[in-house]
C-alpha positions in Angstrom: 0.0 0.0 0.3 3.0 2.3 1.3 4.7 2.2 -2.6 0.9 2.5 -4.6 1.0 5.7 -2.2 4.1 7.1 -3.4 4.3 6.1 -6.7 0.8 8.3 -7.0 2.8 10.9 -5.4 6.3 10.4 -7.7 4.4 9.8 -10.9 1.8 11.7 -10.5 2.8 14.7 -8.8 0.2 14.5 -6.0 2.0 15.8 -4.0 1.9 19.4 -5.1 -0.4 21.7 -3.1 1.3 24.5 -3.4 -1.9 26.6 -4.6 -3.0 29.7 -2.5 -6.0 28.4 -2.1 -7.7 25.3 -0.4 -10.1 24.5 -3.5 -7.2 24.5 -5.8 -5.4 22.2 -4.0 -8.3 19.4 -3.5 -8.7 19.9 -7.2 -5.3 19.4 -7.4 -5.4 16.3 -5.5 -8.4 15.1 -7.2 -7.2 15.0 -10.6 -4.0 13.0 -9.4 -6.0 10.5 -8.0 -8.7 10.3 -11.2 -5.2 10.2 -12.9 -4.4 7.2 -10.9 -7.5 5.0 -11.2 -7.3 5.8 -14.9 -3.9 3.8 -15.3 -4.4 1.3 -13.0 -7.2 0.5 -15.3 -5.6 0.6 -18.4 -3.1 -1.2 -16.6 -5.4 -4.4 -15.7 -7.3 -4.4 -18.5 -5.1 -3.4 -21.8 -1.8 -3.8 -20.2 -2.8 -7.4 -19.0 -0.3 -10.1 -19.7 2.4 -7.6 -21.5 5.7 -6.2 -20.3 4.1 -3.3 -19.2 1.8 -5.2 -16.8 3.8 -4.5 -13.7 4.7 -1.4 -14.8 4.6 1.9 -12.6 2.6 4.9 -13.8 5.3 6.6 -14.3 7.2 4.5 -17.0 3.8 3.6 -18.6 3.2 7.8 -18.4 6.9 7.7 -20.0 6.7 4.9 -22.8 3.0 4.6 -23.6 1.5 8.4 -23.3 4.1 10.6 -24.1 4.7 10.2 -27.5 4.7 11.8 -30.4 1.5 11.6 -32.4 0.0 13.6 -35.5 -3.8 14.0 -34.4 -6.3 14.8 -36.6 -9.3 15.4 -35.6 -12.9 15.0 -37.8 -16.7 15.2 -37.9 -16.8 11.6 -37.0 -13.1 10.2 -35.5 -9.7 10.7 -34.1 -6.7 9.6 -35.8 -3.6 9.3 -34.6 -0.4 8.9 -37.0 2.3 7.8 -34.9 6.3 7.5 -35.9 6.6 4.0 -37.6 9.9 3.7 -35.5 8.3 4.0 -32.1 9.1 0.9 -30.3 5.8 0.4 -28.0 3.4 0.8 -30.9 2.6 -3.1 -31.0 1.5 -2.7 -27.0 -0.2 0.6 -27.8 -2.6 -1.3 -30.2 -2.7 -3.6 -28.1 -4.0 -1.2 -25.0 -6.7 -0.1 -27.6 -7.6 -2.9 -28.8 -8.5 -4.1 -25.4 -10.1 -0.7 -23.9 -12.3 -0.7 -27.1 -14.0 -4.2 -26.2 -14.2 -3.7 -22.8 -16.1 -0.7 -23.4 -18.4 -2.3 -26.0 
């Protein structure tokens, strides 16, 4: 449990409560908690049985979510054009497929 709290503080910046008002600090903590819940769901559903199944939030954020891609938005869909040299594109596509099937 302590490792997960430390992971939330270090990787998702949950310890940043330097705003002037209590409301702003509370909102920051809510955002960090929501991000942690979403990353845990991504790890549990989308990244099961991959090399990122036991990865920390910081590793998932660095290797899967912080990517350079061209985003094209049309009326009906959003297209991501990733570079062909992206080393984790197979895991990204697999996680997308699993999350899409889980929502259906």
